[in-house]
C-alpha positions in Angstrom: -53.2 -36.7 9.0 -54.4 -33.1 8.9 -53.0 -32.5 12.4 -49.7 -34.2 11.3 -49.5 -32.0 8.2 -50.2 -28.9 10.3 -47.5 -29.9 12.7 -45.0 -30.4 9.8 -46.0 -27.0 8.4 -45.5 -25.4 11.9 -42.1 -27.0 12.2 -41.2 -25.8 8.7 -42.4 -22.3 9.5 -40.3 -22.3 12.8 -37.2 -23.5 10.9 -37.7 -20.9 8.2 -37.9 -18.2 10.8 -34.8 -19.5 12.5 -32.8 -19.7 9.2 -34.0 -16.2 8.3 -33.0 -14.9 11.7 -29.6 -16.5 11.5 -29.0 -15.0 8.0 -30.1 -11.6 9.2 -27.6 -11.9 12.1 -24.8 -12.9 9.8 -25.4 -10.1 7.4 -24.5 -6.7 8.9 -25.3 -3.4 7.0 -22.5 -1.2 8.3 -24.4 2.0 7.5 -28.1 2.7 7.3 -29.3 3.4 3.8 -25.8 3.1 2.2 -26.9 0.5 -0.4 -29.7 2.7 -1.7 -27.3 5.7 -1.8 -24.7 3.5 -3.6 -27.2 2.6 -6.3 -28.2 6.2 -6.9 -24.5 7.2 -7.1 -23.7 4.5 -9.6 -26.7 5.4 -11.7 -25.4 9.0 -11.9 -21.9 7.8 -12.8 -23.3 5.5 -15.5 -25.3 8.4 -17.0 -22.3 10.7 -17.1 -20.1 7.9 -18.6 -22.7 7.2 -21.3 -22.8 10.9 -22.3 -19.1 10.9 -22.8 -19.3 7.7 -24.8 -22.0 9.1 -27.1 -19.8 12.2 -27.7 -16.7 9.9 -28.1 -15.0 12.2 -25.7 -12.4 11.0 -23.2 -12.8 11.7 -19.6 -10.8 11.5 -16.4 -11.9 10.0 -13.1 -11.8 12.2 -10.0 -11.3 10.1 -6.9 -11.0 12.9 -4.4 -8.4 13.2 -1.7 -8.3 14.0 2.0 -4.5 14.4 1.8 -4.2 17.4 -0.5 -5.8 20.9 -0.9 -4.0 21.3 -4.2 -6.4 22.9 -6.8 -7.6 20.2 -9.2 -6.6 20.6 -12.9 -9.5 18.5 -13.9 -12.3 20.4 -15.7 -15.6 19.6 -14.2 -17.2 19.1 -17.6 -14.6 16.5 -18.5 -14.5 14.3 -15.4 -16.4 11.5 -13.6 -16.6 12.1 -9.9 -16.4 8.9 -7.9 -15.1 10.5 -4.7 -18.4 9.6 -2.9 -17.8 5.9 -3.2 -16.1 5.6 0.1 -18.2 3.3 2.2 -18.1 -0.2 3.6 -21.7 -1.4 2.8 -22.1 -4.9 4.3 -20.1 -7.5 6.2 -21.5 -11.1 6.0 -20.1 -13.1 8.8 -21.5 -16.4 7.5 -19.9 -16.2 4.0 -17.0 -14.2 5.4 -17.3 -11.5 2.8 -17.5 -7.7 2.7 -19.1 -5.4 0.2 -17.0 -2.3 -0.2 -16.8 0.7 -2.4 -13.5 1.5 -4.2 -12.5 4.6 -2.3 -12.4 2.9 1.1 -8.9 3.0 2.5 -7.2 0.0 4.2 -7.5 1.3 7.7 -11.2 2.0 7.4 -11.8 -1.4 5.8 -9.8 -3.2 8.6 -11.7 -1.3 11.3 -15.1 -2.2 9.8 -14.3 -6.0 9.4 -12.5 -6.3 12.8 -15.7 -5.5 14.5 -16.9 -9.0 13.4 -13.6 -10.8 14.0 -12.6 -10.8 10.4 -9.9 -9.2 8.2 -9.0 -9.2 4.5 -6.4 -11.9 3.6 -4.2 -9.2 1.9 -4.0 -5.8 3.5 -1.7 -3.2 1.8 0.8 -1.9 4.3 -0.1 1.8 4.0 -3.5 2.7 5.6 -4.4 5.3 3.0 -4.2 2.9 0.0 -7.7 2.3 -1.2 -9.6 -0.9 -2.1 -10.0 0.3 -5.7 -6.3 1.3 -5.9 -5.3 -2.2 -4.7 -7.5 -3.9 -7.3 -6.9 -1.6 -10.3 -3.2 -1.1 -9.5 -0.8 -3.5 -7.6 -1.2 -4.9 -4.1 1.3 -7.5 -3.1 2.1 -7.8 0.6 3.6 -10.2 3.2 0.6 -12.5 2.9 0.7 -12.6 -0.9 2.9 -15.8 -0.9 -0.2 -17.5 0.4 -3.1 -15.6 -1.2 -1.6 -13.8 -4.2 -2.1 -10.2 -5.1 -4.9 -8.2 -3.5 -7.2 -8.8 -6.6 -7.0 -12.5 -5.9 -9.1 -11.9 -2.8 -11.9 -10.3 -4.8 -15.0 -12.4 -5.6 -16.7 -10.1 -8.0 -16.9 -6.4 -9.0 -19.5 -4.0 -10.2 -18.1 -1.9 -13.0 -19.4 0.8 -15.2 -18.2 0.1 -18.7 -17.0 2.9 -21.0 -20.3 2.9 -22.8 -22.3 3.4 -19.6 -23.4 -0.2 -19.0 -23.4 -1.4 -15.4 -22.3 -5.0 -15.2 -21.0 -7.5 -12.6 -17.9 -9.5 -13.4 -16.4 -12.5 -11.6 -14.6 -15.8 -12.4 -18.0 -17.2 -13.6 -19.6 -14.1 -15.1 -17.6 -12.1 -17.7 -14.3 -13.7 -16.5 -12.2 -12.0 -19.1 -13.4 -8.6 -17.9 -13.0 -9.6 -14.2 -9.3 -10.6 -14.7 -8.6 -7.8 -17.2 -9.9 -5.1 -14.9 -7.4 -6.1 -12.2 -4.1 -4.2 -12.6 -5.1 -2.2 -15.6 -5.6 1.1 -13.8 -9.2 1.7 -14.7 -8.7 1.6 -18.4 -11.6 -0.8 -19.0 -14.2 1.0 -17.0 -15.0 2.5 -13.6 -15.1 0.0 -10.8 -17.8 1.0 -8.3 -18.2 -2.0 -5.9 -16.2 -5.0 -4.9 -16.9 -8.1 -2.8 -13.9 -9.3 -0.9 -13.2 -12.5 0.9 -12.3 -12.3 4.6 -10.5 -14.6 7.0 -10.7 -15.0 10.8 -8.8 -12.4 12.7 -6.8 -12.8 15.8 -5.6 -10.4 18.5 -1.9 -10.6 17.5 0.7 -11.7 15.0 3.5 -13.8 16.4 6.7 -12.7 14.7 9.9 -14.7 14.3 12.9 -12.7 13.1 15.6 -14.8 11.4 19.0 -13.2 10.8 20.7 -13.8 7.4 24.2 -13.0 6.3 24.2 -13.5 2.5 21.8 -13.1 -0.4 21.6 -16.9 -0.9 20.8 -17.4 2.8 18.0 -14.8 2.6 16.5 -16.4 -0.5 16.7 -19.9 1.0 15.0 -18.9 4.3 12.3 -17.0 2.4 11.6 -20.1 0.3 11.5 -22.4 3.3 9.1 -20.0 5.1 6.7 -19.7 2.3 6.6 -23.5 1.9 5.3 -23.9 5.5 1.5 -23.8 5.4 1.3 -22.7 9.1 2.9 -19.4 8.2 0.5 -16.4 7.5 3.0 -13.7 6.7 6.5 -13.7 5.2 8.8 -10.9 4.1 12.4 -9.8 4.6 14.7 -6.7 4.8 18.3 -6.5 3.6 20.3 -3.9 5.6 23.5 -4.6 3.7 24.9 -7.3 1.4 25.9 -9.3 4.5 23.1 -8.3 6.9 19.4 -9.0 6.7 16.4 -10.5 8.4 13.5 -12.8 7.3 10.4 -12.1 9.3 7.7 -14.8 9.6 4.3 -14.1 11.1 1.5 -16.3 12.4 -1.9 -15.2 13.4 -2.4 -15.9 17.1 -4.7 -15.0 20.0 -2.7 -13.8 22.9 -4.1 -12.6 26.3 -3.1 -9.3 27.7 -2.0 -11.1 30.8 0.2 -13.5 28.9 3.8 -13.0 30.1 5.3 -15.9 28.0 6.0 -13.6 25.0 6.9 -9.9 24.8 4.4 -7.6 23.1 5.8 -4.9 20.7 3.8 -2.1 19.1 4.6 0.1 16.1 1.7 2.5 15.8 2.4 5.1 18.5 4.7 8.1 18.3 6.9 6.6 21.0 7.2 3.2 19.3 10.1 2.3 17.1 9.9 2.3 13.3 9.5 -1.3 12.2 12.6 -1.6 10.0 14.8 -0.1 12.7 13.4 -2.5 15.3 14.0 -5.4 12.9 17.6 -4.3 12.3 18.2 -4.4 16.1 17.2 -8.0 16.1 19.9 -8.7 13.6 22.5 -6.8 15.7 21.5 -8.8 18.8 23.3 -11.9 19.8 20.2 -14.0 19.1 19.9 -15.4 15.5 16.2 -16.1 16.0 14.0 -13.7 17.9 10.3 -13.9 18.7 7.7 -11.5 19.9 4.0 -10.7 19.4 2.6 -7.6 17.7 -1.1 -6.4 17.9 -2.8 -7.3 14.6 -3.4 -3.8 13.3 0.1 -2.6 14.3 1.5 -5.4 12.2 -0.7 -4.8 9.2 0.4 -1.1 9.1 3.9 -1.6 10.5 5.6 0.2 7.7 3.3 3.3 7.8 5.4 5.3 10.2 8.5 6.1 8.2 7.1 4.8 4.9 9.3 1.7 5.2 12.5 3.8 5.5 11.9 6.6 3.0 11.2 8.9 6.0 14.9 8.6 6.9 15.8 10.5 3.8 13.7 13.5 5.0 15.8 13.7 8.2 18.9 13.4 6.1 17.8 16.2 3.7 17.0 18.6 6.5 20.3 17.6 8.3 18.1 16.8 11.3 19.4 14.3 13.9 17.8 10.9 13.3 17.0 9.5 16.8 14.1 8.4 19.0 13.4 12.0 20.1 13.2 13.6 16.7 11.2 10.7 15.3 8.8 11.2 18.2 8.6 15.0 17.8 8.0 14.8 14.0 5.8 11.7 14.1 2.8 13.7 12.6 4.8 14.0 9.4 6.2 10.5 9.3 3.0 8.7 8.3 2.6 7.9 4.7 -0.6 9.9 4.0 1.4 13.1 4.8 5.0 12.1 3.9 4.4 11.0 0.3 2.4 14.1 -0.4 5.4 16.2 0.8 7.8 14.1 -1.2 5.8 14.8 -4.4 5.1 18.4 -3.8 8.8 19.1 -3.1 9.9 17.6 -6.4 12.2 15.2 -4.6 10.3 12.2 -5.9 12.0 12.9 -9.2 15.4 12.2 -7.6 14.6 8.9 -5.8 14.5 5.4 -7.3 11.1 4.1 -6.4 10.5 0.7 -7.9 9.0 -2.7 -7.0 10.3 -5.5 -9.2 9.3 -9.1 -9.2 11.9 -11.7 -10.2 11.8 -15.5 -10.5 13.7 -17.1 -7.7 16.1 -18.5 -10.4 17.4 -15.0 -11.2 16.8 -12.9 -8.1 20.3 -13.4 -6.7 21.7 -12.1 -9.9 19.4 -9.1 -9.6 20.4 -8.4 -6.0 24.1 -8.5 -7.0 23.3 -6.0 -9.8 21.5 -3.7 -7.4 24.3 -3.8 -4.9 26.9 -2.9 -7.5 24.9 -0.3 -9.5 23.0 1.5 -6.7 24.5 0.4 -3.4 21.8 1.7 -1.2 20.0 -0.2 1.5 17.6 -1.3 3.0 15.9 -3.5 0.3 12.5 -5.1 0.8 12.0 -8.8 -0.1 8.4 -10.1 -0.4 7.4 -13.5 -1.9 4.5 -13.4 -4.3 2.2 -16.1 -5.6 1.8 -15.2 -9.2 -1.5 -14.9 -10.9 -2.5 -17.9 -13.1 -4.4 -15.6 -15.5 -3.0 -13.4 -18.2 -2.7 -9.9 -16.7 -0.3 -7.0 -16.4 1.0 -8.5 -13.2 3.6 -11.3 -12.9 1.9 -14.5 -14.1 2.6 -18.0 -15.3 6.0 -18.1 -13.6 7.8 -21.3 -13.0 7.1 -21.1 -9.2 6.9 -18.1 -7.0 8.2 -14.6 -7.6 10.3 -12.6 -5.1 9.5 -8.9 -5.1 12.4 -6.6 -4.5 11.5 -3.1 -3.3 14.1 -0.4 -4.2 13.4 2.9 -2.5 16.4 5.1 -2.2 18.3 8.2 -3.6 19.2 8.2 -7.3 21.5 10.5 -9.4 20.8 14.2 -9.0 21.2 14.9 -12.7 17.8 14.4 -14.5 19.4 12.6 -17.5 21.5 10.3 -15.2 18.3 9.6 -13.2 16.4 8.5 -16.3 19.3 6.5 -17.5 19.6 4.6 -14.2 15.9 3.8 -14.2 16.0 2.6 -17.8 19.0 0.4 -17.1 17.1 -1.1 -14.1 14.1 -1.8 -16.2 16.2 -3.5 -18.9 18.0 -5.7 -16.3 14.6 -6.9 -15.0 13.5 -7.7 -18.5 16.7 -9.7 -19.2 16.2 -11.7 -16.0 12.6 -12.6 -16.9 11.1 -10.3 -14.2 8.3 -7.8 -14.3 7.9 -4.4 -12.6 4.9 -3.2 -10.7 3.4 -0.4 -12.7 2.5 1.9 -9.8 6.1 3.1 -10.0 8.0 5.4 -12.4 7.9 3.8 -15.9 10.5 4.8 -18.4 9.8 2.3 -21.2 9.2 3.5 -24.7 5.8 2.4 -25.9 7.3 -0.3 -28.1 9.4 -1.6 -25.2 6.4 -1.6 -22.9 4.3 -3.7 -25.2 7.1 -6.1 -25.9 6.9 -7.0 -22.2 3.2 -6.8 -21.5 0.5 -8.6 -23.6 -0.9 -5.9 -26.0 -2.9 -8.3 -28.1 -4.8 -9.6 -25.0 -5.3 -6.1 -23.6 -6.4 -4.4 -26.9 -8.9 -7.2 -27.5 -10.5 -6.5 -24.2 -10.7 -2.8 -24.8 -12.4 -3.4 -28.2 -14.8 -6.0 -26.7 -15.9 -3.7 -23.9 -16.0 -0.5 -25.8 -13.1 1.0 -23.9 -11.0 2.4 -26.7 -12.0 6.0 -25.9 -10.3 5.7 -22.4 -6.6 6.2 -21.9 -4.5 3.1 -22.2 -2.4 1.6 -19.5 0.7 2.9 -21.1 -0.8 6.4 -21.3 -1.5 6.2 -17.5 1.8 4.8 -16.3 4.4 6.4 -18.6 6.6 9.2 -17.4 6.5 12.4 -19.4 10.2 13.1 -19.5 9.8 16.8 -20.6 7.3 17.5 -17.9 9.5 15.7 -15.4 12.5 17.7 -16.4 10.6 20.9 -15.9 9.4 19.7 -12.4 12.9 18.6 -11.3 14.5 20.4 -8.5 16.6 23.1 -10.1 17.2 26.9 -10.1 16.2 28.6 -6.9 14.5 25.4 -5.7 17.8 23.7 -5.7 18.9 26.0 -2.9 18.7 24.0 0.3 16.2 23.7 2.0 13.6 25.7 0.0 12.1 22.8 -2.0 11.9 20.6 1.2 10.2 23.3 3.2 7.7 23.9 0.4 6.9 20.2 0.4 6.4 20.2 4.2 4.2 23.3 4.0 2.0 21.7 1.3 1.7 18.5 3.4 0.7 20.5 6.5 -1.9 22.4 4.6 -3.2 19.3 2.8 -3.1 16.7 5.5 -6.3 15.0 6.5 -5.7 15.4 10.2 -5.5 19.2 9.8 -8.8 19.2 7.9 -10.6 17.0 10.4 -12.8 18.9 12.8 -12.7 16.3 15.5 -9.9 17.0 17.9 -8.7 19.9 15.8 -7.4 21.9 18.7 -5.2 19.2 20.1 -4.0 18.1 16.7 -3.3 21.7 15.7 -1.1 22.2 18.8 0.7 19.0 17.9 1.3 20.2 14.3 2.5 23.6 15.6 4.9 21.9 18.0 6.2 19.7 15.2 6.8 22.6 12.9 8.6 24.5 15.7 10.8 21.4 16.3 11.6 21.2 12.6 12.5 24.8 12.3 14.5 24.7 15.6 16.5 21.8 14.3 17.2 23.7 11.0 18.5 26.7 13.0 20.5 24.4 15.2 22.2 22.8 12.1 22.9 26.2 10.6 24.1 28.1 13.6 24.6 26.0 16.7 26.7 23.0 15.8 29.1 21.9 18.4 31.6 19.3 17.0 29.6 16.7 15.1 26.4 16.9 17.3 23.7 19.3 18.1 22.1 20.2 21.5 19.1 18.1 20.5 21.3 15.1 20.2 22.7 15.7 23.6 19.1 15.9 25.0 18.3 12.5 23.6 20.1 10.8 26.5 17.8 12.1 29.2 14.6 12.5 27.1 14.6 8.9 25.8 12.8 6.4 28.0 15.0 4.2 30.1 15.8 0.8 28.6 13.8 -2.1 29.9 15.5 -5.4 30.7 14.9 -8.0 28.0 13.3 -5.5 25.5 14.8 -4.1 22.4 14.8 -0.3 22.3 
């Protein structure tokens, strides 16, 4: 009996060691000592927050930036510095989860999880968007018809409340705080850690491009695509009222030697911008077109050109918009740089930049309104699975929402620009839609709280001692007087001064300039890009021949030759 018991104990010990080893193998600490450093950083943040609370003094959060060298207007004695919370701490391959700090950008997160064959279910399309920004703001992407907003992929958060308490919140623990912190822009506390769910990654995404010729056809094909459980990604682009494409993606492993499907990339300087490539599929004779895209190229397919906002930079500088110029100026056409230039130049004050979620029952009406009132294209269409919880995001809709992305030129007059945005907001309200609050918000405070649930929100702020923090409305509203002062006017209205100023600020502030690794090569690339830009400006001003420039004439022999069976 004793020998039997010893044998059982030996087996148990062996099994215990095996289980422990398996767990250790499944749990990967991405960086040595990062968890200890995280705990110390959070303790410091909590101490600082508690001090502000005891003084009943408001504070601002400093996230830091690698995209700007603009001097900070935040006073050090009135801020909470969370810029150091920028690490992926752990990837657990057994539970398919990742522990990540809020300042980790999407490209860093994807790189860390892909090492273990996993990716987040919802990845924001711009690589510089952070995990914390996606949670506290708005993150709806082409996989959101399936998984919902980015916050729906979060299991739990660690958050420093406005009184300095450090708590965990999840669906089971402090669920009201967990749901309330999502989409409220850090107005309930300082989120310091998140656990995200992950899904199995593949090498590629197989894309099917479906041409559409009317608004109803686009809406119908989007609904059919999102109803198919085998689809992993669904979005669409309208190039005109009578031309568009619905793009459906499926995760798929494809060998490099597989010749049965063409491979298309979008991340290199010589690659096409995604929206231009998609438009070519519409113009081809094939109503349905298939290809495979490397996974990371697909996830960040809109980074180059910032969807299509980059086109307006070429238009502003009167620079030819072709494959050669896009290649030459590629350094500036990534969103980390481009949007910084847009804001620094003041031109963000003259562009309609809105994401608006409409029920399917009213979205056609809305598209007709946009076509008549604004008339610019492309428009982005992205199905969204609404949140089932009360929040400042679209929720409790009768079925799915369709997000419509409007990014294009608005009226040059400041008053007309504000009026156009307010009319747009009113139309969305009438059609039972909701706008994503990352964008320009022109509601009055009463209008804002007639749309969003103030009773629910204020109750949370009282319960969690957050009334000393700025409210959501304070954070998202547009200061019209300040905007009018910043608008492009006076000497800055002289072409191309404001645009060149924005480019200069972007060059000085871009993270690839500040990086020490590869600085020589990158510096030469940036110098070449600046020379190309200036050369094009001189060409436009002095060397026009008919309706073309010498650079346009060079495009014919500089562009790579067309390959049979491949879209160029």
